[in-house]
N, CA and C atoms as a LAMMPS dump frame, in Angstrom:
ITEM: TIMESTEP
0
ITEM: NUMBER OF ATOMS
375
ITEM: BOX BOUNDS ff ff ff
-5.0000000000000000e+02 5.0000000000000000e+02
-5.0000000000000000e+02 5.0000000000000000e+02
-5.0000000000000000e+02 5.0000000000000000e+02
ITEM: ATOMS id mol type element x y z
1 1 1 N -85.783 -303.437 445.171
2 1 2 C -86.293 -304.704 444.744
3 1 3 C -87.579 -305.069 445.483
4 2 1 N -87.663 -304.806 446.78
5 2 2 C -88.833 -305.183 447.557
6 2 3 C -89.721 -303.969 447.832
7 3 1 N -91.015 -304.192 447.796
8 3 2 C -91.941 -303.132 448.174
9 3 3 C -92.239 -303.195 449.663
10 4 1 N -92.256 -304.438 450.206
11 4 2 C -92.53 -304.605 451.628
12 4 3 C -92.125 -306.008 452.079
13 5 1 N -92.019 -306.153 453.373
14 5 2 C -91.776 -307.439 454.017
15 5 3 C -92.81 -307.55 455.122
16 6 1 N -93.396 -308.741 455.298
17 6 2 C -94.389 -308.929 456.347
18 6 3 C -94.083 -310.214 457.103
19 7 1 N -94.244 -310.145 458.432
20 7 2 C -94.125 -311.325 459.282
21 7 3 C -95.441 -311.536 460.012
22 8 1 N -95.632 -312.758 460.476
23 8 2 C -96.842 -313.082 461.215
24 8 3 C -96.648 -312.948 462.71
25 9 1 N -97.764 -312.764 463.4
26 9 2 C -97.77 -312.722 464.858
27 9 3 C -99.036 -313.392 465.373
28 10 1 N -98.945 -313.894 466.58
29 10 2 C -100.123 -314.435 467.256
30 10 3 C -100.687 -313.445 468.259
31 11 1 N -99.98 -312.344 468.497
32 11 2 C -100.403 -311.332 469.473
33 11 3 C -100.007 -309.964 468.938
34 12 1 N -100.926 -309.309 468.27
35 12 2 C -100.648 -308.033 467.6
36 12 3 C -100.212 -306.943 468.576
37 13 1 N -100.846 -306.846 469.735
38 13 2 C -100.463 -305.823 470.719
39 13 3 C -99.042 -306.041 471.219
40 14 1 N -98.679 -307.303 471.501
41 14 2 C -97.317 -307.617 471.956
42 14 3 C -96.307 -307.28 470.858
43 15 1 N -96.635 -307.65 469.628
44 15 2 C -95.749 -307.359 468.502
45 15 3 C -95.588 -305.856 468.308
46 16 1 N -96.668 -305.093 468.486
47 16 2 C -96.592 -303.638 468.338
48 16 3 C -95.649 -303.036 469.362
49 17 1 N -95.752 -303.448 470.612
50 17 2 C -94.847 -302.926 471.649
51 17 3 C -93.402 -303.227 471.291
52 18 1 N -93.134 -304.461 470.837
53 18 2 C -91.787 -304.862 470.462
54 18 3 C -91.271 -304.046 469.278
55 19 1 N -92.016 -304.042 468.169
56 19 2 C -91.526 -303.369 466.967
57 19 3 C -91.551 -301.842 467.078
58 20 1 N -92.489 -301.265 467.813
59 20 2 C -92.439 -299.815 468.048
60 20 3 C -91.13 -299.45 468.733
61 21 1 N -90.72 -300.253 469.719
62 21 2 C -89.48 -299.975 470.451
63 21 3 C -88.252 -300.218 469.583
64 22 1 N -88.202 -301.357 468.936
65 22 2 C -87.028 -301.719 468.124
66 22 3 C -86.87 -300.773 466.936
67 23 1 N -87.93 -300.576 466.182
68 23 2 C -87.828 -299.718 465
69 23 3 C -87.758 -298.243 465.377
70 24 1 N -88.248 -297.902 466.559
71 24 2 C -88.109 -296.535 467.05
72 24 3 C -86.655 -296.118 467.185
73 25 1 N -85.769 -297.072 467.498
74 25 2 C -84.334 -296.754 467.592
75 25 3 C -83.754 -296.388 466.234
76 26 1 N -84.469 -296.725 465.164
77 26 2 C -84.03 -296.394 463.803
78 26 3 C -84.746 -295.168 463.255
79 27 1 N -85.549 -294.524 464.117
80 27 2 C -86.262 -293.326 463.699
81 27 3 C -87.576 -293.602 462.988
82 28 1 N -88.072 -294.835 463.078
83 28 2 C -89.328 -295.205 462.43
84 28 3 C -90.482 -294.91 463.393
85 29 1 N -91.514 -294.278 462.866
86 29 2 C -92.674 -293.922 463.688
87 29 3 C -93.458 -295.174 464.08
88 30 1 N -94.15 -295.136 465.241
89 30 2 C -94.965 -296.276 465.663
90 30 3 C -96.026 -296.628 464.614
91 31 1 N -96.359 -297.906 464.575
92 31 2 C -97.395 -298.375 463.648
93 31 3 C -98.775 -298.099 464.211
94 32 1 N -99.74 -298.126 463.33
95 32 2 C -101.147 -298.048 463.713
96 32 3 C -101.749 -299.399 463.362
97 33 1 N -102.414 -300.026 464.334
98 33 2 C -103.061 -301.306 464.068
99 33 3 C -104.291 -301.054 463.202
100 34 1 N -104.374 -301.798 462.117
101 34 2 C -105.48 -301.691 461.162
102 34 3 C -106.142 -303.066 461.09
103 35 1 N -107.068 -303.322 462.002
104 35 2 C -107.733 -304.625 462.027
105 35 3 C -106.805 -305.72 462.512
106 36 1 N -106.347 -306.576 461.591
107 36 2 C -105.492 -307.714 461.945
108 36 3 C -104.018 -307.495 461.615
109 37 1 N -103.637 -306.259 461.257
110 37 2 C -102.249 -306.01 460.85
111 37 3 C -101.828 -304.586 461.173
112 38 1 N -100.532 -304.334 460.984
113 38 2 C -99.977 -302.994 461.163
114 38 3 C -98.774 -302.849 460.239
115 39 1 N -98.453 -301.591 459.918
116 39 2 C -97.353 -301.319 458.995
117 39 3 C -96.447 -300.225 459.537
118 40 1 N -95.155 -300.387 459.259
119 40 2 C -94.137 -299.371 459.54
120 40 3 C -93.656 -298.89 458.184
121 41 1 N -93.906 -297.626 457.889
122 41 2 C -93.59 -297.081 456.569
123 41 3 C -92.386 -296.146 456.643
124 42 1 N -91.476 -296.317 455.677
125 42 2 C -90.332 -295.423 455.541
126 42 3 C -90.189 -295.07 454.067
127 43 1 N -89.278 -294.172 453.772
128 43 2 C -89.076 -293.787 452.366
129 43 3 C -88.431 -294.913 451.556
130 44 1 N -87.868 -295.919 452.224
131 44 2 C -87.212 -297.009 451.503
132 44 3 C -87.998 -298.307 451.499
133 45 1 N -89.142 -298.366 452.175
134 45 2 C -89.93 -299.585 452.156
135 45 3 C -90.91 -299.659 453.307
136 46 1 N -91.61 -300.774 453.37
137 46 2 C -92.642 -300.991 454.374
138 46 3 C -92.394 -302.335 455.05
139 47 1 N -92.525 -302.345 456.377
140 47 2 C -92.446 -303.571 457.159
141 47 3 C -93.8 -303.772 457.814
142 48 1 N -94.384 -304.941 457.623
143 48 2 C -95.701 -305.215 458.171
144 48 3 C -95.693 -306.389 459.126
145 49 1 N -96.642 -306.37 460.041
146 49 2 C -96.854 -307.466 460.982
147 49 3 C -98.344 -307.781 460.948
148 50 1 N -98.691 -309.056 460.83
149 50 2 C -100.092 -309.427 460.678
150 50 3 C -100.446 -310.693 461.435
151 51 1 N -101.676 -310.766 461.883
152 51 2 C -102.233 -312.034 462.328
153 51 3 C -102.645 -312.759 461.049
154 52 1 N -102.371 -314.047 460.94
155 52 2 C -102.726 -314.759 459.705
156 52 3 C -104.224 -314.655 459.403
157 53 1 N -104.546 -314.345 458.165
158 53 2 C -105.948 -314.163 457.797
159 53 3 C -106.674 -315.494 457.635
160 54 1 N -105.923 -316.607 457.605
161 54 2 C -106.571 -317.911 457.487
162 54 3 C -106.982 -318.474 458.852
163 55 1 N -106.715 -317.72 459.935
164 55 2 C -107.12 -318.146 461.261
165 55 3 C -106.19 -319.143 461.921
166 56 1 N -105.169 -319.587 461.226
167 56 2 C -104.21 -320.517 461.813
168 56 3 C -103.134 -319.744 462.561
169 57 1 N -102.349 -320.441 463.361
170 57 2 C -101.282 -319.805 464.134
171 57 3 C -100.175 -319.297 463.215
172 58 1 N -99.608 -318.155 463.587
173 58 2 C -98.443 -317.633 462.876
174 58 3 C -97.229 -318.471 463.271
175 59 1 N -96.367 -318.743 462.315
176 59 2 C -95.116 -319.44 462.568
177 59 3 C -94 -318.67 461.886
178 60 1 N -92.783 -318.869 462.353
179 60 2 C -91.647 -318.156 461.758
180 60 3 C -91.011 -319.009 460.669
181 61 1 N -90.242 -318.362 459.809
182 61 2 C -89.56 -319.035 458.71
183 61 3 C -88.256 -319.633 459.224
184 62 1 N -88.164 -320.943 459.244
185 62 2 C -86.934 -321.606 459.652
186 62 3 C -85.883 -321.384 458.565
187 63 1 N -84.818 -320.698 458.914
188 63 2 C -83.788 -320.347 457.942
189 63 3 C -83.947 -318.939 457.394
190 64 1 N -85.045 -318.28 457.707
191 64 2 C -85.278 -316.922 457.224
192 64 3 C -84.769 -315.878 458.203
193 65 1 N -84.283 -314.773 457.683
194 65 2 C -83.852 -313.628 458.491
195 65 3 C -84.267 -312.361 457.77
196 66 1 N -84.765 -311.398 458.536
197 66 2 C -85.073 -310.085 457.98
198 66 3 C -84.072 -309.106 458.562
199 67 1 N -83.361 -308.404 457.697
200 67 2 C -82.331 -307.465 458.13
201 67 3 C -82.791 -306.029 458.032
202 68 1 N -82.486 -305.261 459.083
203 68 2 C -82.782 -303.828 459.111
204 68 3 C -81.465 -303.064 459.041
205 69 1 N -81.367 -302.113 458.113
206 69 2 C -80.163 -301.308 457.954
207 69 3 C -80.078 -300.281 459.071
208 70 1 N -78.887 -300.135 459.634
209 70 2 C -78.629 -299.123 460.652
210 70 3 C -77.486 -298.24 460.176
211 71 1 N -77.395 -297.046 460.755
212 71 2 C -76.369 -296.086 460.348
213 71 3 C -75.048 -296.252 461.086
214 72 1 N -75.106 -296.782 462.313
215 72 2 C -73.898 -296.897 463.138
216 72 3 C -73.961 -298.167 463.976
217 73 1 N -72.814 -298.656 464.44
218 73 2 C -72.826 -299.765 465.389
219 73 3 C -73.592 -299.413 466.665
220 74 1 N -73.519 -298.162 467.091
221 74 2 C -74.238 -297.738 468.294
222 74 3 C -75.753 -297.87 468.1
223 75 1 N -76.223 -297.555 466.905
224 75 2 C -77.646 -297.689 466.61
225 75 3 C -78.047 -299.173 466.624
226 76 1 N -77.186 -300.034 466.105
227 76 2 C -77.451 -301.481 466.142
228 76 3 C -77.519 -301.968 467.585
229 77 1 N -76.635 -301.474 468.414
230 77 2 C -76.634 -301.866 469.825
231 77 3 C -77.924 -301.4 470.507
232 78 1 N -78.345 -300.171 470.255
233 78 2 C -79.593 -299.647 470.834
234 78 3 C -80.788 -300.466 470.341
235 79 1 N -80.798 -300.832 469.08
236 79 2 C -81.845 -301.671 468.481
237 79 3 C -81.919 -303.001 469.228
238 80 1 N -80.762 -303.625 469.429
239 80 2 C -80.669 -304.917 470.105
240 80 3 C -81.157 -304.819 471.549
241 81 1 N -80.711 -303.803 472.262
242 81 2 C -81.124 -303.616 473.658
243 81 3 C -82.622 -303.353 473.771
244 82 1 N -83.179 -302.553 472.861
245 82 2 C -84.622 -302.289 472.869
246 82 3 C -85.395 -303.581 472.626
247 83 1 N -84.885 -304.408 471.746
248 83 2 C -85.545 -305.681 471.47
249 83 3 C -85.573 -306.592 472.678
250 84 1 N -84.456 -306.706 473.364
251 84 2 C -84.387 -307.547 474.563
252 84 3 C -85.317 -306.995 475.646
253 85 1 N -85.339 -305.692 475.804
254 85 2 C -86.179 -305.062 476.83
255 85 3 C -87.676 -305.222 476.548
256 86 1 N -88.032 -305.548 475.298
257 86 2 C -89.444 -305.64 474.926
258 86 3 C -89.841 -307.055 474.478
259 87 1 N -89.185 -308.058 475.027
260 87 2 C -89.608 -309.438 474.808
261 87 3 C -88.861 -310.212 473.756
262 88 1 N -87.864 -309.604 473.126
263 88 2 C -87.054 -310.33 472.153
264 88 3 C -86 -311.174 472.852
265 89 1 N -85.386 -312.067 472.1
266 89 2 C -84.359 -312.948 472.639
267 89 3 C -83.091 -312.783 471.807
268 90 1 N -81.983 -312.522 472.484
269 90 2 C -80.69 -312.428 471.803
270 90 3 C -80.3 -313.808 471.289
271 91 1 N -79.829 -313.872 470.054
272 91 2 C -79.41 -315.143 469.467
273 91 3 C -78.066 -314.965 468.785
274 92 1 N -77.463 -316.073 468.451
275 92 2 C -76.165 -316.134 467.796
276 92 3 C -75.112 -315.434 468.652
277 93 1 N -74.132 -314.835 468.038
278 93 2 C -73.081 -314.142 468.784
279 93 3 C -73.592 -312.811 469.303
280 94 1 N -72.941 -312.259 470.329
281 94 2 C -73.328 -310.911 470.76
282 94 3 C -73.136 -309.922 469.607
283 95 1 N -73.832 -308.783 469.646
284 95 2 C -73.643 -307.793 468.583
285 95 3 C -72.168 -307.452 468.413
286 96 1 N -71.753 -307.338 467.161
287 96 2 C -70.357 -307.006 466.905
288 96 3 C -70 -307.159 465.441
289 97 1 N -68.733 -306.951 465.161
290 97 2 C -68.218 -307.012 463.795
291 97 3 C -67.973 -308.461 463.394
292 98 1 N -68.439 -308.814 462.194
293 98 2 C -68.178 -310.121 461.593
294 98 3 C -67.378 -309.852 460.323
295 99 1 N -66.297 -310.589 460.161
296 99 2 C -65.45 -310.412 458.985
297 99 3 C -65.813 -311.432 457.926
298 100 1 N -66.15 -310.918 456.745
299 100 2 C -66.436 -311.767 455.6
300 100 3 C -65.296 -311.692 454.611
301 101 1 N -65.401 -312.421 453.512
302 101 2 C -64.319 -312.416 452.531
303 101 3 C -64.135 -311.084 451.814
304 102 1 N -65.195 -310.276 451.744
305 102 2 C -65.091 -309.017 450.998
306 102 3 C -65.361 -307.767 451.825
307 103 1 N -65.932 -307.937 453.045
308 103 2 C -66.209 -306.758 453.862
309 103 3 C -66.46 -307.149 455.303
310 104 1 N -66.447 -306.134 456.15
311 104 2 C -66.819 -306.327 457.542
312 104 3 C -68.231 -305.799 457.748
313 105 1 N -68.997 -306.518 458.563
314 105 2 C -70.361 -306.123 458.891
315 105 3 C -70.497 -306.034 460.396
316 106 1 N -71.231 -305.051 460.87
317 106 2 C -71.619 -305.018 462.275
318 106 3 C -73.025 -305.601 462.325
319 107 1 N -73.207 -306.705 463.076
320 107 2 C -74.475 -307.419 463.106
321 107 3 C -74.986 -307.597 464.528
322 108 1 N -76.288 -307.542 464.683
323 108 2 C -76.954 -307.819 465.955
324 108 3 C -78.211 -308.627 465.622
325 109 1 N -78.346 -309.802 466.221
326 109 2 C -79.463 -310.698 465.918
327 109 3 C -80.403 -310.863 467.099
328 110 1 N -81.702 -310.959 466.792
329 110 2 C -82.747 -311.218 467.785
330 110 3 C -83.781 -312.17 467.197
331 111 1 N -84.524 -312.785 468.09
332 111 2 C -85.805 -313.406 467.729
333 111 3 C -86.865 -312.514 468.347
334 112 1 N -87.872 -312.143 467.557
335 112 2 C -88.96 -311.334 468.107
336 112 3 C -89.843 -312.228 468.988
337 113 1 N -90.841 -311.683 469.674
338 113 2 C -91.657 -312.506 470.566
339 113 3 C -92.389 -313.67 469.886
340 114 1 N -92.527 -313.645 468.557
341 114 2 C -93.148 -314.756 467.841
342 114 3 C -92.128 -315.711 467.236
343 115 1 N -90.844 -315.445 467.449
344 115 2 C -89.794 -316.328 466.937
345 115 3 C -89.196 -315.927 465.611
346 116 1 N -89.667 -314.834 464.999
347 116 2 C -89.079 -314.376 463.741
348 116 3 C -87.644 -313.913 463.989
349 117 1 N -86.738 -314.326 463.123
350 117 2 C -85.328 -313.937 463.245
351 117 3 C -85.115 -312.613 462.519
352 118 1 N -84.62 -311.624 463.275
353 118 2 C -84.363 -310.299 462.704
354 118 3 C -82.933 -309.886 463.023
355 119 1 N -82.435 -308.955 462.26
356 119 2 C -81.04 -308.553 462.377
357 119 3 C -80.91 -307.059 462.1
358 120 1 N -80.03 -306.402 462.841
359 120 2 C -79.615 -305.041 462.508
360 120 3 C -78.233 -305.149 461.878
361 121 1 N -78.013 -304.458 460.758
362 121 2 C -76.755 -304.585 460.038
363 121 3 C -76.204 -303.236 459.578
364 122 1 N -74.915 -303.067 459.785
365 122 2 C -74.177 -301.907 459.291
366 122 3 C -72.987 -302.421 458.499
367 123 1 N -72.906 -302.04 457.233
368 123 2 C -71.718 -302.385 456.434
369 123 3 C -70.611 -301.434 456.852
370 124 1 N -69.482 -301.986 457.27
371 124 2 C -68.372 -301.178 457.779
372 124 3 C -67.461 -300.782 456.616
373 125 1 N -66.877 -299.598 456.755
374 125 2 C -65.887 -299.132 455.792
375 125 3 C -66.43 -298.835 454.507
């Protein structure tokens, strides 16, 4: 359904260090900064980070979350730890299984250094 997702940043170098580390745990290659933005490309989509082109400060989406698919709970844990080690902030419950009405999910939530809410998710079973 989506071709790409992009979030804003006020510090491209800081965002690159964070996302290179976090997405590296998922096997994604480091981004290359292209002027005011950078992209992480995979066979299933593209994730971009950009300084706003209108010159105003980047802000995060209140109520928005971007989820990254992981293969195992261990990979989600490594993703979460890499995020904390590179300036992210742990939010909500600690990483773990959440039971929904139709399935169990392994979830790990962070705020990136610009405040964007991101999540690693593994559908269990």
